[in-house]
N, C-alpha and C positions, 0 to 999 in steps of 0.2 A: 688104566687107574680103577675103573669102576669094577673089574674083575678082581683086582687086588683087595680094594676095600671090602667087598663081599666074602672073600675067602679069609680075610683076617677077622671080620665078624663072627664067623664060624669057628675061629680058633686054630686056622690053618696058616702058618708062616707063609709070607710071600715077599717076592721082590720084584719090582716093576723096572725092566731095564729101558732106559731112556737116553736118547742123545743129549749132548751137553745143552744144546740151544733149547730144549724142551723142559729142562730140571723145573724151572720156575712154574710152568704150566701144569706140570704133574704136582707139585706141590699144592698150587692153589686148587687145582681139581680135588685132589685129596681133602683139603681143607672144607671145600663146598660140599663133600659128601660126607662130612662129619668126622674126618679122620686126618687132622693136620700132620700127623707124624707118620703118615704111611710110607714104608720104606721103598726108598727110589736108588737104583743103581746107575751110575752115569757111564754111558760111552764117550769118550773125548771126541770133540769135533762133530762131524757129520756122516753116517755111514755111506752115504751115496757118493762121496768124493774119495773114498779109500779103496786100495786094492784089498783082495781078500786077504793078503798076507798082512798087510797094514792093520786090517780090521780085527784079525786073530790075535795080533801081538797087543793091540790096545785093550782087547777083551781080556786076554790073559794076564797082563801086567796092571791093569786099572780096574776093571769092571768085576772080575771074578772074587776078588778079596771083599768088595763090597756086597755081592750076593751071598757069600758065605757068611759074612757078619750078620746079614739082615736075616737069614734063615736060622741063625742059632743063638739071637740075642733078643731079649724082650725089650723093646723100646720103652722109654718113659711115656707116662700117660700124658697126654697134651689135649687142651681144648682150643677151640677156635673163639675169636672174640664174640661177645654177646650181642645179639640182634636187637635193635630197638622196637619196642611195640609198633603195631600197624599205625596207629595214630599218635605216637608220641612226637612231641615238639622237641627236636634236636638241637635247635639253635635259635637264637634271637638277635637281631641286630639290624643295620641299615642294609639298603640294597647291596653296597659294596662289600660290606662284611660278610653278608650271607653268601655272596658269590666267591669271595676269597675262602671262606670256610668249605664250601661244596666243593670247590677245585681242590683244595688241600686234601680232602678226603675222598677225592676222585669220584664224585657224584656227577660231575658235568663234563660235558665234551670239549671244554676249553673255551667255549663262547659263553657269553652272560646267559645265565637262566633267569626264568622268571621265578622268584621264591614262592614255593607252594604252601602259602598260607591256608589254614583250615577254610576260611572263607572262599578262597579261589577254588580250591578242591570241591567244595560243597556245590559251587556254581556248575561245574561239570556233572555231578552226580544227578543234577536235575534232568539231565538228559538221557536218563537211562530208568527203566523200571526195575533194574536189578538192586540187590542189597549191597551197600558198600563193602560189607565184610564177605561177600560170596567169593570163595576159592575157585578160580579158573582152572588152574593147573600148578604143579610144581615144576619149575625150569631148572635144567642143568645149564652150566656145571655146578652152581652154587646151591641147587636144591632148595630154592628159595620159592615161596608161594607168590603167584601171580594173583592178584586179587582186583575187584573193580576198584577198590580205593587207590591201589598204587598204580593202576592204569591213569586214573585221574591225577595223581600227583605228578607223574612224568608228563602227562600232557599238558598240564600247567607250566612245568619247567621248560618244556619245548617250544612254549608260546603259541600253542594251540588256542583256538576259541572253544568255549564250552560245548557249543552245538557240534563239534567234531567228535565227541564222546562216543557214538555209535560206531564210527569208523576205528576208533582206537580200540575199543573192545573187540571188534572182529579180529583186528590185526593180533591182538594178543592171544586170541584163540587160535589163530593160524600159527603163530610162533610156537604154541603149546602142543601142536599136532605132531604126534610120534612120527607120521610120515615125513614131514618137514625135516626133522631132525637138528633142533636148535642145538644141540652140544657139539656140532661140527661148525659153529659159526666163528670159532677162533682158528679155523685151519689156515696153513702157510699161504695158499694163493691170495689171502686177503679179499676173497670175494664178497660181494655186497648184494643185498637182497632187492630186486626189483619189484615194486608193488603196484599192481594196476587195478585200477578202479572202474567199476561199471554200475549203471542203474541212474535212476532220478537223482540220486544223492549228489552226483556230479555238479548238477546244475543248482540243487537246493542249496550247496555249500560253497558254490563258485570256484570249483576246481578248474584249473586251466587244461585245455584239451587241444590247444590249437599251437600257434607259434612259440616256440621255446618251451615245449611242453616238459622237459625234463631239466630246465634251468630255475634256480632258485629266483625268488622276487615275488611269487605269488603265494599269499600266506597259507591257505589250506595244503596246497602240493608240498610247500617247504616244510611247515612246521609238522606235518604228519609224517614226513620222511624222517625229519629229525626225531621225532617221538620214538620211532623204530629203534634207532641206534641208542638213544638213552634208556629204553626198556631193556634192551640187551646188556647195557653196561649194569644199570642200578637192580634189576631183577634177577635176570639170567646169571649175571656176574661176569660179564666179558670185559676185562680190564688190559689196556695196553701194557705189553711187555710181560704179562704172566699167563692168562687165560686166552688172550687175543694174541695170536702169534703170525698176524699176517706179515710176510716178508717185507711187502712195500705198503699194502693197505689202501682202501680208498676211504671215501667218507661216505655217509649215508646218501641214499639216492632220493631225489625229489620225485614225489608219487606221479606215475603215469594214468591219466584218465583217458579213456577211449572216446573218439568222436562218434557217438551212436547215431548222431543226425544224419551223417553220411552213410554210416552202414545201413541204416533204415532205408535211406534213399537208394541203395545200390542192390539192397537185398542180401547183404552178408550178415551173419549172425556175430554179435560181440563175444569176447573171450569166455566171458562168463556162461554163456550158452555151449561153448565147446568144452567147458568143465563141469556141465551137467545141471545148470540152473536154466531157468525160464527167462526168456527176454522180459526186460523190465524189473528184474529182481536187482536188489543193490547187493553187490558182491565186490569183495577184495580177493584179489589172486598174489601170492608171493611166490618167487622162485630165486635161488641163490645163483647169481651169474658171475662167471669168472673174468669176463672181459667183453668188449663191444667193438663193433667197427661200424663208422659212419659210410654208408655206400652213396657216394657223391654223384649228382648230375646223372641221373638215370634216363636214358634217351629213348624216345620211341613213340609211336601212336598205337601201337597195339602190343598184346602180351608177348608175341613170339619175338618182338624187338628188344622188350625191357627184361624180361625175365631171365635170358641168358646171363646177363651181367649180373644180376641179383643171385642166379644159382652159383655163379663162380665165387662171389664173395661169401656166401653160406658155406660152401665147401671150404673155403681157404681158412675160416676162423678155427676150423677144428684142429685141435692138438690133443692134449691130454684128454678132451672130451670124448675121443672116440673109445677111450677106456669104458665110458658109461653107454657105449653102443654095443660093443662086441666081446667084452671080457666076460668070462662065464659068471662071474661073482656079481657083476653089475649090469648084467645084459639089458638093454633097451630102456635104460633109464635116462638117455640124454634127450631133452627137450628144449633146443634153442629157440629162441624168441625173435621174430622178425617184426619190426615196425613199419609200417608204410604210410606216407603221407596221403591225406585225402584225394590229391590229384592223381597220384599213382594208382591208387584203389578204384577210382571212379573210371580211370581209363582202360584199366583191366576188365572192370566189369562191363563197361561199354560193349565190349566184344563178347559178352554173354557168359563170361568166366565167373563162377562161384569162389568162394574162399577154398573150398574143397578141390576145385580144379587148380587152384595156385599151388596148394600143399602137395597135390599128385605131381604137378610139373617139377617142383622142388625136389621131392623125392626122386624123381627119375634122372634129373639133370644135376644136382648139387652132388656130386659125386667124386670120389678119390680113386687113385689105382689100389689094388687089393695090397701090392706090396708095401705101400705107404702106410696103410691102416695097420698091417702087421707090424711094421716098424714102429709106429706110434705107441702100440700096445706093448710089444715084446722087448724092443731095443731101446728105445729113447725115453721109456719110464722103467721103473723096477716093480710094477705091480702085479705082472703076470710071470709065474714060472711053472714048469719050464716052457720053453718057445713053443707056441701053438700057432698053426695057421688057422685062417679063417675057417677052412674046410673041417680042420681038426674040431674047432668049437661048435660048428653048425652039427656035425655029427654027434657030438657029445651032449648037447643040450637042445631041448625042444624049443627054448626061448628065443634063439635067434634064428630069423628065417633063413630060408633056402637062398633067397637073393644073393647072400654073402658067399655062396657057393655054387655059383651056376657053372663054373668051370674051374680048372685049376691055374688058368693063365694068371701069371702075377701082375699083367698089365689091364686085367679086366677092371671096370669100373665098378665099385660098390657104394651104396649110399652112406650117408652120415648118420641117419637114424634108422629105426626098425620099421617105421610105418609112416604114412603121409602125416597123420594128425599128430605126430610127435613134435612137428614143426609148427610152434604156435604163432599166430599172426594176430596184431592188432592194428587198428588204423587210428593214427594220432598224429599230432604234430603241425606244422605250418601247412595250410589248406593248398597253397599254390606253389610248392617248392617240391621238386623231384628227387628228393632224397630219401633214403631208407636208413635203417639201423638194425644190425643183427647182434644179438646178445648170446655168448655161449653159455651153456648150462653146466652147472656143477654137479649135475646127477644126483647120485644118492647123498651128497653132501649138502642137500638143500632141495629137496623134491618140490615140485610144483604143487601148490596146495590152495584151495579156495574155501572161503566161509562167507555165509550170509551176514549182512549187517542188520542187526535187530534194532528197529525204531521203537521208541516208547510209545505208548498209546495216545497221548496227546502232542505227537510231533509236529503237527501242522500249527497248533496254538504256540508251542515253545518256539518252533521256527520264526514265526511271525514277530513273536516278542524279541528274539535275538537280533532281528533285523530293523527293529524299531517301527514295525508297522502296526 
């Protein structure tokens, strides 16, 4: 759609060919890009479920006429609805009336929101040195500016406390990072973003990093996670049924905070250090995940007894994710995320193992047969053509390491990532439970990105006042 809009702006006729289920998303994307009448030609049904003969017939009898008409006829000029000003008051009423209005206009996620009055928004602005009018970025698909002001507005709506503002701003910057790729947030797997928090800010704001760490019920973890989805909705423009095409869809994820006390005790570095920051920095890390699996009741008193089970489950979660490891276009963008509880990490570290040792073990043992990797990429999805063996890919691109072509034996075992540190590891959760959790990565449709949390100069004073000290 973006390519079509750009060619139309240059005066070159275009026609975007879209499956039937994506027509609404295409129209909404065009409107967000300033061209609500961008030409769209529909292919009935879904191309993945048709034979070549049926697809050809559908294109010939339905789609082709649309394409010809769109390339030869000038559409009438159309304009999208006017945007309210940054600080315009769009509605006044009771709590119930405000919520009814916001829900009807798709500004809320279906749960009650806190009405974002000017007074409440200004309370949030006290917790940043940045100007309310400062533009952070322009977010796709709606091409709307993300500003310090609308970060605060959505923070109020989500039920955040004002002192969470520095975390919210860092999340907005992470969302806007081109590497993350916010424009893919409405893709059909319905993947959600995992937010990981590091640094003293965890304790400053009372984030949960122990039992039930990803469960709602703790205000900072819960409301900051909700802010992420509201900001995607209200600023980026991802709306259910149009730009958000998740087949099933999840809801926003409660924020994960790391147990840095345990990591310091066992000599492991937190995720933020793995992402290039210094220990003690306040950092948020985001990564879009397509699914997860709880690894229950891991048994053993030493790494060699525990890690085979974990390795098996890490390899087991891989499906489409292998596309982000070994396809030429998306090579080495797969970064699954493993959460270990403190007792697991401490037991492993007691044997002298570092986090890098664990990553290396998983790289060496979380493997699948080469034939299965090729099936996942070539036969069970339609993203790579023509059919290519792993050795074909290794020989054609220097991006993919030779470990994927150590022989041509189809039963040889190959890793699920390109290098050990592609396996992200955090320590969090119930301190005395022997469970872990593995998240599958959505690769190029939500790269892992970290941003520093910038505190205002008078942070200590503001925090004391917020806590009533």
